[in-house]
C-alpha positions in Angstrom: 16.2 19.3 -20.9 18.2 16.2 -21.2 17.4 15.3 -17.7 13.7 15.8 -18.1 13.8 13.4 -21.2 15.8 10.8 -19.1 13.2 11.0 -16.4 10.2 10.6 -18.8 11.9 7.7 -20.6 12.6 5.9 -17.2 8.9 6.3 -16.1 7.9 4.9 -19.6 10.1 1.9 -19.1 9.0 1.2 -15.6 5.2 1.2 -16.3 5.1 -2.0 -18.3 7.3 -3.7 -15.6 4.6 -2.9 -12.9 2.0 -5.1 -14.7 1.1 -8.5 -13.5 3.6 -11.2 -14.8 3.2 -15.0 -14.5 5.4 -16.5 -11.7 8.9 -17.7 -12.4 8.0 -21.1 -11.3 4.4 -22.4 -11.4 2.2 -22.5 -8.3 1.2 -26.0 -7.1 -2.2 -27.1 -5.6 -0.3 -28.0 -2.5 0.7 -24.5 -1.9 -2.9 -23.3 -2.0 -4.2 -26.0 0.3 -3.7 -24.1 3.5 -5.7 -21.1 2.2 -8.6 -23.4 1.1 -8.5 -24.8 4.6 -8.7 -21.4 6.2 -11.1 -19.5 3.9 -14.2 -20.6 2.0 -13.8 -19.6 -1.6 -16.4 -19.6 -4.3 -14.0 -20.6 -6.8 -12.3 -24.1 -7.1 -8.6 -24.6 -6.3 -8.1 -25.4 -10.0 -9.6 -22.1 -11.2 -7.4 -20.1 -8.7 -4.4 -22.1 -9.8 -4.9 -21.3 -13.4 -5.2 -17.7 -12.9 -2.2 -17.5 -10.5 0.0 -19.4 -13.1 -1.2 -17.1 -15.9 -1.4 -13.6 -14.3 0.7 -14.0 -11.2 -2.1 -12.7 -8.9 -5.8 -13.0 -8.1 -8.3 -11.3 -6.0 -11.2 -13.4 -5.0 -14.1 -13.0 -2.5 -14.0 -15.5 0.4 -15.5 -16.1 3.8 -13.6 -16.6 7.1 -15.7 -17.7 9.9 -18.8 -16.6 8.1 -17.4 -13.0 7.6 -16.8 -11.9 4.0 -13.3 -10.8 2.9 -11.5 -10.1 -0.3 -8.3 -12.3 -0.5 -5.6 -11.2 -2.8 -2.9 -13.9 -3.6 0.5 -13.0 -5.3 2.7 -15.6 -6.7 6.3 -14.4 -6.1 9.7 -16.0 -6.5 9.7 -16.6 -2.7 6.3 -18.2 -2.7 2.8 -17.0 -2.1 2.0 -13.6 -0.6 -1.6 -13.4 0.8 -3.4 -10.2 1.7 -7.0 -9.9 2.8 -9.4 -7.2 3.7 -13.0 -7.3 5.0 -15.8 -6.5 2.4 -19.3 -5.4 2.9 -22.2 -7.4 1.5 -25.0 -5.7 -0.2 -27.9 -4.8 2.0 -30.6 -7.6 2.0 -34.1 -6.4 0.9 
């Protein structure tokens, strides 16, 4: 029974840690510049920077060579981590 309580307590302690946290050091606009050259974002660099420095991550719609994508940017202690995936646009009527 003690072991089950210890496992439940460990899980309860790990859940808040898995939430988004602000980065250890603030992200600069120069770090975002290569992304804004590669992708066409609807948001401005300042808006993305503000969310990154507050939440530590952001997922935003973008276009790359005319194709729609979702771009997820994570601010880590080692720098930015970028993941992207294709998105489907709504059918035009």
